[in-house]
C-alpha positions as CSV (number, residue, x, y, z in Angstrom):
1,M,157.8,66.3,44.7
2,N,158.2,69.5,46.7
3,I,158.9,69.9,50.4
4,T,155.2,70.4,51.3
5,E,154.2,67.2,49.6
6,R,157.1,65.3,51.3
7,M,156.0,66.7,54.7
8,I,152.4,65.6,54.1
9,E,153.6,62.2,53.0
10,S,155.8,61.9,56.1
11,A,152.9,62.9,58.4
12,E,150.5,60.5,56.8
13,A,153.1,57.7,57.2
14,N,153.5,58.6,60.9
15,V,149.7,58.5,61.4
16,A,149.5,55.1,59.7
17,R,152.3,53.8,61.8
18,E,150.7,55.0,65.1
19,R,147.4,53.5,64.1
20,D,149.0,50.2,63.3
21,D,150.9,50.2,66.6
22,A,147.6,51.0,68.5
23,V,145.8,48.1,66.7
24,A,148.6,45.7,67.6
25,R,148.5,46.8,71.3
26,I,144.7,46.2,71.4
27,R,145.0,42.8,69.7
28,A,147.7,41.8,72.2
29,D,145.5,43.0,75.1
30,L,142.6,40.8,73.8
31,R,144.9,37.7,73.9
32,V,145.9,38.3,77.5
33,E,143.6,36.7,80.1
34,G,142.7,39.1,82.9
35,E,141.3,38.5,86.4
36,D,138.1,36.8,87.5
37,F,137.8,39.1,90.5
38,C,138.3,42.8,90.5
39,V,141.7,44.0,91.8
40,G,140.0,47.1,93.2
41,C,137.0,45.7,95.1
42,D,137.4,41.9,94.9
43,D,133.9,41.5,93.4
44,P,133.6,39.1,90.4
45,I,134.1,40.8,87.0
46,S,131.0,40.4,85.0
47,P,130.9,37.9,82.1
48,E,129.8,40.7,79.7
49,R,132.9,42.8,80.7
50,K,135.2,39.7,80.3
51,A,133.6,39.0,76.9
52,A,134.2,42.6,75.8
53,L,137.7,42.9,77.3
54,P,139.3,39.5,78.3
55,S,142.3,41.3,79.8
56,A,140.1,43.2,82.3
57,E,141.5,43.5,85.8
58,R,138.8,45.7,87.3
59,C,135.0,45.7,87.3
60,I,133.5,48.5,85.3
61,D,132.9,50.7,88.3
62,C,136.5,50.4,89.6
63,Q,137.9,50.9,86.1
64,Q,135.9,54.1,85.7
65,A,137.2,55.3,89.1
66,H,140.7,54.3,88.1
67,E,140.5,56.3,84.9
68,R,139.1,59.4,86.6
69,K,142.1,59.3,89.0
70,K,144.5,59.2,86.1
71,A,142.9,62.2,84.3
């Protein structure tokens, strides 16, 4: 195996490890129970949002605003 093949193999292993870590984080988030009321506006978090993301702490509008601030 030459150096190029080893570099490719190493890069592929890193990508697989990062993917596995991301999947594990998402699965952990799904096991965490979030809030019933939005931490941003204090409105109830919709049942549809809670079903899609049980760990939600914000309603969809506040979450979108929060993500825009971070970007």
